[in-house]
C-alpha positions in Angstrom: 6.2 -12.5 17.3 3.2 -10.3 16.2 0.1 -11.9 14.7 1.1 -10.3 11.3 4.7 -11.6 11.4 3.5 -15.1 12.5 0.9 -15.2 9.7 3.4 -14.2 7.0 5.9 -16.7 8.3 3.3 -19.5 8.3 2.3 -18.6 4.7 5.9 -18.4 3.6 6.3 -22.0 4.8 3.1 -23.0 2.9 4.5 -21.3 -0.2 1.5 -19.0 -0.9 0.3 -15.5 -0.7 -2.0 -14.1 1.9 -5.6 -13.1 1.0 -6.5 -9.8 2.7 -10.2 -8.8 2.2 -11.2 -5.2 3.0 -14.6 -4.4 4.5 -15.9 -1.1 5.9 -16.7 -1.2 9.6 -20.4 -0.6 10.1 -21.4 -1.3 6.5 -24.3 -2.0 6.0 -24.8 -1.9 9.8 -22.7 -2.2 12.9 -24.5 -5.4 13.7 -23.5 -7.0 10.4 -19.8 -6.3 10.5 -18.6 -9.0 13.0 -20.6 -11.8 11.3 -19.1 -10.6 8.0 -15.6 -10.7 9.4 -16.1 -14.2 10.8 -17.5 -15.4 7.5 -14.5 -14.0 5.6 -12.1 -16.0 7.8 -14.1 -19.1 7.2 -14.0 -18.3 3.5 -10.2 -18.3 3.5 -9.2 -14.8 4.6 -5.7 -14.7 6.2 -5.8 -11.1 7.4 -8.7 -8.6 7.6 -8.5 -5.0 6.6 -11.2 -3.1 8.5 -12.1 0.3 7.2 -12.8 3.3 9.5 -15.4 5.5 7.8 -14.5 9.2 7.1 -16.4 11.9 5.3 -13.6 12.8 2.8 -12.0 9.5 1.7 -9.8 11.0 -1.0 -8.0 7.8 -2.0 -11.2 5.8 -2.4 -13.4 5.2 -5.4 -17.1 5.2 -5.6 -17.7 1.8 -4.0 -15.8 2.5 -0.8 -17.0 6.1 -0.7 -20.6 4.8 -0.7 -19.7 2.2 1.9 -18.4 4.9 4.2 -21.6 6.9 3.7 -23.7 3.9 4.6 -21.5 3.2 7.6 -21.6 6.8 8.9 -25.4 7.0 8.4 -25.7 3.8 10.5 -23.8 5.6 13.3 -20.4 4.0 13.0 -17.5 5.6 14.9 -13.9 4.8 15.6 -14.9 3.8 19.1 -17.5 1.4 17.7 -14.9 0.0 15.3 -12.6 -0.8 18.2 -15.5 -2.5 20.1 -16.1 -4.6 17.0 -12.5 -5.8 17.1 -12.7 -6.5 20.8 -15.8 -8.6 20.3 -14.2 -10.4 17.3 -11.2 -11.3 19.5 -13.5 -13.3 21.9 -14.0 -15.8 19.1 -10.8 -15.4 17.0 -7.4 -14.6 18.6 -5.3 -15.6 15.6 -6.5 -13.6 12.5 -4.6 -10.3 12.2 -6.8 -7.2 11.9 -5.6 -4.0 10.3 -7.5 -0.7 10.6 -7.4 1.4 7.5 -8.5 5.0 7.3 -7.7 8.7 7.3 -6.1 10.5 10.2 -8.9 12.8 11.1 -11.0 10.3 13.2 -7.8 9.1 14.9 -6.7 12.7 15.7 -10.2 13.5 17.1 -10.1 10.3 19.2 -6.7 11.3 20.6 -3.6 9.4 19.2 -2.3 8.3 22.7 -5.8 7.2 23.8 -6.3 5.5 20.5 -3.1 3.5 20.6 -3.8 2.3 24.1 -7.4 1.3 23.3 -6.4 -0.3 20.0 -3.8 -2.6 21.7 -6.4 -3.5 24.3 -9.0 -4.3 21.7 -6.7 -6.6 19.7 -5.8 -4.5 16.7 -2.6 -5.6 15.0 -1.8 -2.8 12.5 -2.7 0.5 11.0 -2.8 2.0 7.5 -3.4 5.7 7.7 -3.7 6.8 4.1 -3.0 10.5 4.5 -0.4 10.6 7.2 3.0 11.0 5.5 6.4 9.9 6.8 7.2 13.5 7.8 4.5 13.2 10.5 5.6 9.9 12.0 5.7 11.3 15.5 1.9 11.9 15.3 0.9 8.2 15.3 3.4 5.9 13.6 6.1 6.0 16.3 3.7 5.8 19.2 1.9 2.9 17.5 5.2 1.1 16.9 6.3 1.6 20.5 3.1 0.0 21.7 3.5 -3.0 19.5 1.2 -2.1 16.6 2.5 -2.5 13.1 2.4 0.6 11.0 1.9 -0.1 7.3 2.4 2.5 4.6 1.4 2.8 0.9 4.0 2.8 -1.9 2.9 3.7 -5.4 4.2 3.6 -8.9 5.4 7.1 -8.4 7.4 6.3 -5.2 10.9 6.8 -6.7 14.3 5.9 -5.3 14.6 9.3 -3.6 11.3 8.9 -1.8 11.3 5.2 -0.9 13.7 5.4 2.1 11.4 7.8 3.9 8.3 5.7 3.1 9.8 2.5 4.5 11.9 4.0 7.4 9.6 3.4 10.3 7.1 0.8 9.0 6.5 -2.8 10.0 4.2 -5.7 9.1 4.3 -5.3 5.3 4.5 -2.7 2.5 1.2 -2.0 0.8 1.9 -1.5 -3.0 -0.8 0.5 -4.8 -0.6 -1.0 -8.2 -1.8 2.1 -10.0 -1.5 5.8 -9.4 -5.2 6.3 -8.7 -8.1 5.6 -6.4 -9.4 2.3 -5.2 -11.5 0.2 -7.6 -9.7 1.3 -10.8 -7.7 -0.9 -13.1 -4.6 -2.6 -11.9 -1.1 -2.1 -13.3 0.5 -4.4 -15.9 1.7 -7.7 -14.5 5.3 -7.0 -15.4 5.4 -3.6 -13.7 3.7 -5.0 -10.5 6.2 -7.9 -10.4 9.1 -5.6 -10.7 7.7 -3.3 -8.0 7.1 -6.1 -5.6 10.7 -7.3 -5.9 12.1 -3.8 -5.5 10.0 -3.0 -2.4 10.7 -6.4 -0.8 14.4 -5.9 -1.2 14.4 -2.3 0.0 12.2 -2.9 3.1 13.0 -6.5 4.1 9.2 -6.9 4.6 6.4 -8.8 2.8 4.7 -6.8 0.0 0.9 -6.8 -0.4 -0.6 -5.6 -3.7 -4.0 -3.9 -3.8 -6.3 -1.4 -5.6 -8.3 -2.6 -8.6 -8.0 -6.4 -8.0 -11.5 -7.5 -8.8 -11.4 -11.0 -10.4 -10.1 -14.4 -9.5 -7.8 -14.4 -12.5 -6.2 -11.1 -11.5 -5.9 -12.2 -7.9 -4.2 -15.5 -9.0 -1.8 -13.6 -11.2 -0.8 -11.1 -8.5 -0.5 -13.9 -5.9 2.2 -15.6 -8.0 4.6 -12.9 -7.1 3.2 -10.8 -4.2 3.2 -11.9 -0.5 -0.4 -10.8 -0.2 -3.3 -9.8 -2.3 -5.8 -7.1 -1.1 -9.3 -7.0 -2.4 -11.7 -4.3 -1.3 -13.9 -2.6 -3.9 -15.1 -5.9 -5.5 -16.3 -7.2 -2.1 -17.8 -3.9 -1.1 -19.6 -3.6 -4.5 -21.0 -7.1 -4.1 -22.4 -6.2 -0.7 -24.0 -3.1 -2.1 -25.5 -4.8 -5.1 -27.3 -7.4 -2.9 -28.5 -5.2 -0.1 -32.0 -4.9 -1.6 -32.3 -8.7 -0.9 -31.5 -8.2 2.8 -28.3 -8.1 4.9 -28.0 -11.9 5.2 -28.2 -12.4 1.5 -25.7 -9.6 0.9 -23.2 -11.0 3.3 -23.6 -14.5 1.8 -22.8 -13.0 -1.6 -19.7 -11.4 -0.3 -18.6 -14.7 1.4 -19.2 -16.6 -1.9 -16.9 -14.2 -3.8 -14.3 -14.3 -1.0 -14.2 -18.1 -1.2 -13.5 -18.0 -4.9 -10.8 -15.3 -4.5 -9.2 -17.3 -1.6 -9.1 -20.4 -3.7 -7.5 -18.6 -6.6 -4.8 -17.1 -4.4 -4.1 -20.3 -2.5 -3.5 -22.2 -5.7 -1.7 -19.5 -7.6 1.8 -21.1 -7.1 0.7 -24.7 -7.5 
């Protein structure tokens, strides 16, 4: 059983949703990312979504765009991101790690080489925002064959005609984008999110994570009552950025503090 499958099964038995924080690899510096990841796990993260910086992050809002710029300026690369995962695995062999990014860096690295190196480093899954189902032979199928979960986004505009293609070759979970927009915006209405979660879970047979625009404890708690996982990215990345003038350690502490509150809200949502 993969780390992701084992995690979701354990949480199903606990009767709660997973907390999945997103952080950009290399932000604010390559040296800070691994302590931040470890701190998030201690704060209650169940799965970590680790961003791979790219110069044209078309699905991301301002917060994550700026995080990517800081990361690239600090010299972050896909190779260094894999090294971070490898180092993290020496201390934590249980927490699933998902790489999220755009296809260009993976293509430049070489898909076959990347899959081999990702498995060796201890990566569990991939979310490649701009790689559609029609291009599954590029990375999705090789990744699945090597034991990596391949996770795809579904949106409010993913209709019944499109959905079968979206979920055909995926594994791990379905990532539901609660609004038709970029990261960091408003979330969809609770009723529409609940309906979408049920529809996607039934169609795919997989857990459903909800993300994009979840910024507060109340909203995280609300989503966690129905979804199998709650993804929070921009709120954490923003908190980091807003505290960088006080130093990296203080900024990381602020992120961990917010993560603790979010984790508590998610964990108690169904009590």
